[in-house]
N, C-alpha and C positions, 0 to 999 in steps of 0.2 A: 352623488350626481352633481353636475355643475352646469352652469348656464350655457346655453347654446343658441345658435341662430341670431347672432349679433345682439344678444340681450333681450330678444322679444320673449323667449320662453326659458323657463328654468329646466324643464325636462321635455324637450321637443317631442321625443318619441311617444310620450304619454299624453301630452297636452294637445296633440293634433290627431289623436285617434278618432275615427268615426264612432258613432254610438254603437254600431254593431261590433266593431273591433273592441271597444271598451267592454261590452257585455261578454264577448268571447274570452277576454283576459280575466275578467272578474269572476265569472261563473265557477271555475274550478277553485279559485281562492275562497269564495264564499262557502262552497261545499266543504272544503278542507277546514275552515274555521268552525262551521257548525258541527262537524264530526269531532273536532278537537274538544269543544266545550262539553259536548255530550259524553265523550269518553273520559274526561278528566274532572268532572264536577257532578256529584250526586244532586246538588241544587238544580243545575240545569237539566239533568236527566229527569228529575221530578217535574220541572216546569214543562218540558216537552211532553212528558207522559200525560200530565193534566190537560194540556191543550190538544192531545190526540195527534201530535205531530211526530213523525219519524224523521230523523236527521237526513236520511237519504232522499227525502222528498223536497228538501230546501236546497235547490241547486241554481236558482235564478233569483234575481232581484224581485221579480213579481211574486215568487213563492214566500217572500218574507211576510206577506200579508197573513200567512197562516199563524204567525206568532210562534212562540210566546215572546213577549217583550219584557225587558227589564228596565225599570225606571229607578230614579234616585231613591225614592222611599223603600223600594225593594232591597237596594244595596244597604241602606242605613239599617233596616231591620235585620238583614243577613249579618251585618257586623255586630249587632247586639247579641246575636244568638250563636255566633261561630267564633272563629279565630280572629285575630287582629284585622285580617283582610276580608273576613266574611266567609260564609258557607259557599258562596258562588266562585271562590278562588279556583282557578284552573292550573296555573303554573305552580310548580313545586317551590317551596321556600328556598331551596338550593339554587333555583334559577332566578329568583327575585334579587335584583341588585339595587333597586331604588324604591323607596316608599314615599309617595306624595299624598297630600291631603288637601281637600277643599278648605276654604276659610271658615266655614261654619257660620256664616252670617245669617242665613235664612233657615238653616236646619243643622242638625249635628254634623260635624265634619265627616267627610267620607274619605277613607283611605284607599289608595290604589297601589298595588304592587306592580312594578315594571321590570321586565326582563331586559337584557341588553338589546334584543331585537325590538322590543317596544320603544326603547329610547332612540334607536336608529330610525325607526319609522316616524316617531314624533318629531325628531329633528328634521327629517326630510319634509314632513308636512309643514313644519314651521318655516323652513327655508322657501318652500314653494309659495306659501301664503304671503310671506314678506316680499318675495319677488313680484307676485301678482299686484301687491300694493304699491310697487314702484321702488322698493328699496334695492340698492345696489351695493357692491362691496365697499365703496367709499363712504357710505352712509353710516352714521352711528345710531344703533338701535338699543334702547334700554328696555329690558324685559323685566317687569316686576311680577314676582310670583311668590308663592308660599315656600317655606323652607322644606327641603326634601332631605331625607336620609339616604345616603348612597353607600353601598357596600364596596369596599376596595376590591380592585381586580385581584383574582387569585392566580 
C-alpha cells in the first residue's frame, strides 16, 4: 500500500471507513482468525472449551468479551512446556520464516514465530503508524529492535 490523498492518509480506503463499514470488514476476518486458531492449536481448543466458547459464536468485536484471553504469562508458560514457540503455536514450522523474541527484561523472553504474511502485516502496520506520527519518505527513521532469525526464501 502507499500514501494517498496528498499525504494525509497512508491507506485512505481503510482510514476513512465509518465505524459500521469497519465492523463489516473486520467481522469475517475475526471469525476466520478464531476458526484458524481453534483448528490449528490444541492449546487454543482447550482454552475455548474451558471457557465454554464455540468459535462460531465469536463473530463480532463485542463477542470477544466471551474470552478466552491469552496473556504474556500464558505464552511464557506454554513455551516452557512445549516446543520452542510454545503449545499455542498455530502456524506450521514449515511456514515460519522469522523468529523474534522479547528482550526478557521483566520476564523470561517470549519467542514469536512469524510467517511471510505476518511480516507483511507487521510492515504495513508499522508504515501506517509511522505515517500517522508524521514520518514521510524523506525522513530517516531508526528502528531499534532485538535480533531476529530469518529463514532464507525457498
